[in-house]
C-alpha positions as a Markdown table, in Angstrom:
| # | Residue | x | y | z |
|---|---|---|---|---|
| 1 | Met | 41.2 | -78.3 | -126.9 |
| 2 | Thr | 38.6 | -75.1 | -127.6 |
| 3 | Asp | 39.5 | -71.7 | -129.9 |
| 4 | Val | 39.0 | -69.3 | -128.6 |
| 5 | Pro | 37.7 | -66.2 | -130.9 |
| 6 | Asn | 39.5 | -62.8 | -130.8 |
| 7 | Gln | 42.5 | -64.5 | -129.3 |
| 8 | Pro | 46.0 | -63.9 | -130.3 |
| 9 | Ala | 48.2 | -66.3 | -131.5 |
| 10 | Val | 51.7 | -67.0 | -129.5 |
| 11 | Gly | 54.2 | -65.4 | -130.7 |
| 12 | Leu | 52.5 | -62.4 | -132.8 |
| 13 | Leu | 53.2 | -58.9 | -131.5 |
| 14 | Gly | 50.5 | -56.4 | -129.8 |
| 15 | Asp | 50.4 | -52.4 | -129.2 |
| 16 | Pro | 50.8 | -52.3 | -125.6 |
| 17 | Val | 51.4 | -49.0 | -124.3 |
| 18 | Ser | 52.0 | -49.0 | -120.8 |
| 19 | Pro | 49.7 | -45.3 | -119.4 |
| 20 | Glu | 52.2 | -44.8 | -116.8 |
| 21 | Gln | 55.1 | -43.1 | -119.6 |
| 22 | Pro | 58.3 | -42.2 | -118.3 |
| 23 | Asp | 59.5 | -38.9 | -118.7 |
| 24 | Gly | 62.2 | -38.5 | -121.0 |
| 25 | Asp | 63.1 | -37.5 | -124.4 |
| 26 | Leu | 62.0 | -40.5 | -126.7 |
| 27 | Lys | 64.5 | -42.2 | -129.8 |
| 28 | Ile | 63.5 | -44.3 | -132.3 |
| 29 | Tyr | 65.4 | -47.7 | -132.0 |
| 30 | Arg | 65.6 | -50.5 | -134.6 |
| 31 | Leu | 65.3 | -54.4 | -133.4 |
| 32 | Glu | 67.3 | -56.5 | -136.0 |
| 33 | Pro | 67.7 | -60.1 | -135.7 |
| 34 | Ser | 71.4 | -60.9 | -135.8 |
| 35 | Ala | 71.6 | -64.4 | -135.6 |
| 36 | Arg | 71.7 | -66.8 | -137.9 |
| 37 | Pro | 68.0 | -68.3 | -138.7 |
| 38 | Asp | 69.5 | -72.1 | -137.6 |
| 39 | Asp | 70.3 | -70.9 | -134.5 |
| 40 | Pro | 69.5 | -73.3 | -131.5 |
| 41 | Arg | 68.2 | -69.8 | -129.3 |
| 42 | Trp | 65.3 | -69.1 | -132.0 |
| 43 | Asp | 64.0 | -72.7 | -130.4 |
| 44 | Asn | 62.7 | -71.0 | -127.4 |
| 45 | Ala | 61.5 | -68.0 | -128.5 |
| 46 | Pro | 59.5 | -66.9 | -131.7 |
| 47 | Asn | 62.2 | -64.3 | -134.8 |
| 48 | His | 59.7 | -61.3 | -135.0 |
| 49 | Gly | 62.3 | -60.0 | -138.0 |
| 50 | Val | 62.7 | -56.3 | -137.8 |
| 51 | Val | 60.7 | -54.4 | -135.6 |
| 52 | Arg | 61.3 | -50.3 | -134.7 |
| 53 | Val | 60.4 | -49.0 | -131.5 |
| 54 | Arg | 59.7 | -45.3 | -129.8 |
| 55 | Ala | 62.0 | -45.9 | -126.8 |
| 56 | Leu | 64.1 | -44.1 | -123.6 |
| 57 | Ser | 67.6 | -45.8 | -124.3 |
| 58 | Ala | 68.3 | -49.0 | -126.3 |
| 59 | Ala | 67.2 | -50.8 | -123.3 |
| 60 | Asp | 64.5 | -49.4 | -122.9 |
| 61 | Ala | 64.1 | -50.8 | -126.7 |
| 62 | Arg | 64.3 | -54.1 | -125.7 |
| 63 | Ile | 61.8 | -54.0 | -122.5 |
| 64 | Val | 59.1 | -51.8 | -125.4 |
| 65 | Ala | 60.1 | -54.5 | -127.8 |
| 66 | Ala | 59.6 | -57.5 | -124.9 |
| 67 | Gly | 56.2 | -56.2 | -123.6 |
| 68 | Ala | 54.7 | -56.3 | -127.1 |
| 69 | Gly | 55.2 | -60.0 | -127.6 |
| 70 | Ile | 52.1 | -62.1 | -126.5 |
| 71 | Asp | 52.9 | -63.3 | -122.8 |
| 72 | Phe | 51.3 | -66.7 | -121.9 |
| 73 | Leu | 49.4 | -64.9 | -118.7 |
| 74 | Asp | 47.4 | -62.8 | -121.9 |
| 75 | Ile | 46.2 | -66.2 | -123.3 |
| 76 | Asp | 45.0 | -69.7 | -122.1 |
| 77 | Ala | 47.5 | -71.2 | -122.4 |
| 78 | Lys | 50.7 | -73.2 | -120.2 |
| 79 | Pro | 52.5 | -72.7 | -117.9 |
| 80 | Gly | 50.1 | -69.7 | -117.4 |
| 81 | Asp | 48.5 | -70.0 | -113.3 |
| 82 | Gly | 50.5 | -66.6 | -112.4 |
| 83 | Thr | 53.6 | -67.6 | -114.3 |
| 84 | Thr | 55.2 | -64.8 | -116.7 |
| 85 | Thr | 57.2 | -65.2 | -119.8 |
| 86 | Asp | 57.6 | -61.7 | -120.7 |
| 87 | Phe | 61.7 | -62.5 | -119.3 |
| 88 | Ala | 61.6 | -65.1 | -122.2 |
| 89 | Ser | 61.0 | -62.7 | -124.8 |
| 90 | Ala | 63.7 | -62.8 | -128.2 |
| 91 | Phe | 64.0 | -59.4 | -128.1 |
| 92 | Arg | 65.9 | -59.3 | -124.2 |
| 93 | Asp | 68.5 | -61.7 | -125.7 |
| 94 | Asp | 71.7 | -60.0 | -127.1 |
| 95 | Lys | 72.4 | -62.5 | -128.9 |
| 96 | Leu | 69.1 | -62.9 | -130.9 |
| 97 | Tyr | 68.4 | -59.2 | -131.2 |
| 98 | His | 70.9 | -56.4 | -131.9 |
| 99 | Val | 69.6 | -52.4 | -131.4 |
| 100 | Thr | 70.5 | -50.1 | -133.5 |
| 101 | Leu | 69.6 | -46.0 | -133.4 |
| 102 | Glu | 67.8 | -44.4 | -136.0 |
| 103 | Glu | 66.6 | -41.3 | -134.8 |
| 104 | Glu | 67.3 | -39.4 | -131.5 |
| 105 | Asp | 65.8 | -36.1 | -131.6 |
| 106 | Gly | 63.0 | -36.1 | -129.0 |
| 107 | Val | 60.9 | -38.1 | -131.2 |
| 108 | Pro | 56.3 | -36.8 | -131.0 |
| 109 | Gly | 54.6 | -39.7 | -129.9 |
| 110 | Pro | 53.9 | -42.6 | -127.7 |
| 111 | Arg | 56.7 | -45.1 | -126.2 |
| 112 | Gly | 55.9 | -48.3 | -128.1 |
| 113 | Leu | 56.0 | -50.1 | -131.0 |
| 114 | Ile | 56.0 | -48.6 | -134.6 |
| 115 | Pro | 54.5 | -49.9 | -137.7 |
| 116 | Leu | 57.4 | -50.5 | -140.1 |
């Protein structure tokens, strides 16, 4: 197995901002782990800790956070070969992460992750 320089590690969060931004007032949401650290659900997806995002809704906040994770299509790893793993993000599982609205007054800035 060879190391690929400048390749993100699986489970790290990036900063994807889609060029096709949906219309609407953005709000700030906080996604926090709600399952215990020894919960077996964490075996399927990494725990990223607390994450803040600028999104349209609580559901959109989960999509934005999930999109920030590394997909196996982005790296040379299994399953690869055209198989996405976006659906498997811990952020999409309401048993692993809960979403809280932090600010709702039309927050300026792009839809995406906000550094803590």
